[in-house]
C-alpha positions, 0 to 999 in steps of 0.5 A: 693206861694213864699217860705219864712223863718219864722222870729219872732225875729226882732232886729231893730225898724221898720220905719213905715208909719203914720196912718193919712189916711181915712178908709182902702180899702176893697179889698183883694187878693185871692192868697195864701200868707205867713202871716206877723209877728204878732209883729210890732215895733213902734219906729225908732232906729235912732242910727242904731248902730247895723244895717249892711249896705252894704257899703264900708268905706268912705274916705275924697275923696268920689266923689259926688253922682248923686244927686249933678250932674246937669241934663239937661232939668230938669223942675222946681218944681211946687212950688218954694222953695224960697216961704218958704225962701230956697236957694239951697246950691251952693256947695256940701261942703255947702250942706253937712254941713247942713245934719242932719246925719253929715258925716254919709251919704251914697253915690251911689258908696258905695251901693253894686250892686245886682249881687254881693249882690245876690252872697254874700247873697247866694240868691236862684234862682227859676226855670222858672217853679217855677217862673211861678207857683208864677206868676200864683197865683199872676199876674193872679189874677184880683186884681193885675194890669197888667202893660202893659202900661209900655211895652205891647210887653214884658209883663211878664204876657204873658210868665209867667216870667222875663228874666235874664237881666244883664244891669237891675241887675247892676242898682239895690241895696238893702240898710238896714238902714236909708233912710235919710242918702242916698246922691242920687237924690231922696228918697221916703217918705211913707207919709200920705194924709196931707204931713205934717209929721207923724210917722215912715219914714215920721217923720224921713224924716221930722226931717232930712229935717228940719221944712222947709219941712213942710212949703213947703208941706203945699203949696202942698195942700195934696195928694190923696192915690195912688198919689205922689208929689215932694219936695226939699230934703232941709237938706237931702242928697237927692236932692228930696223927692217923697212923696207918699201915699200908701193905708191903708189895701190891695188895689193892684191898689192903691199900684201899683199907688203909685209906678208908680206915683213915677216912672213918677216923676223919668222920669219927673225930670230926676232923676237918682237914687231913693230909695224906702221904703216898701210903706204901709207895716207898720201900714198901714197894707199891708201884707209884701209879697204882698206889696214886690211882687207889688213893685218888679213887678212894678219896673221891668216892668218899667225898661224893657223899661226905665232902661237906664234912671236911674243909680240906683233903691234902695230898702230900708229895715230895719227889718230882716224880710224885708231883708229876704222877699226882698231876697226871692222875688227879684230873681223872678223879677230880676233873677241873672243868665240865666234861662233855660227851663227844 
């Protein structure tokens, strides 16, 4: 199993998914795993005053992020924002004047790239043998989907590990903080089936985007578990919101589907930068280590053939235990130095 550190003293409130979903699935994973911390924080620390962000100091000349670039051949949204009275700001300055976070937004160029992040945080690179051992425990379990539809020729399950890939690594970032501050193309919202807002990340995004988001989402007629729907970002710094519904309890297929349907929309809408929160890891009850494994596996498998389509994929963390888990799991899927057989 993946070695982890024991973290029981979290100093930040957790942004968690809302619980308004039908009864939890009954499937369970057979692999040996590390248990989650017993305590779950229940509120959002909106000030984030003590959170350390991996950013550089902003100046008044900060360049626009990819969220404000015009992408060619981007299809229109399935429902026009004009139906709820929304007109997209015509300039970046006008858009920024609407942000709920004021000037506390974070642009793409302020996010540290994974290679330097790994070095700064002294991440440990497991050996090929160590990676294969973990993969054999998780990926060969029938409950974990084999993502060969992404890249059947280079499926890590066939050889037991992912290769070091500098080009992919330079398109990965980790951000510890408030997802509603990111001025990028799209942020992923851990929504409930109604899409009308809830607690945790869902509530924080709805508050920051404004009441118009709820009005717009009411026209989307909900969303099934494992699926994703797109909306404008409205008053968020992000251009789009990808509302995905993760499973309640353990269901690897549904959780994988939540990530893959987000990535399908990334392709469809020519999204160049997207931030993923930990889907289903709050009060939805998915064990943090298993959920992190699925998140990393799904994203890496997709990037094997699609990494040229994006500029950045960002993994959002908030609690120290989440940071520690991502730091432990990331090198299994994104080796930060070349791997050698013994």
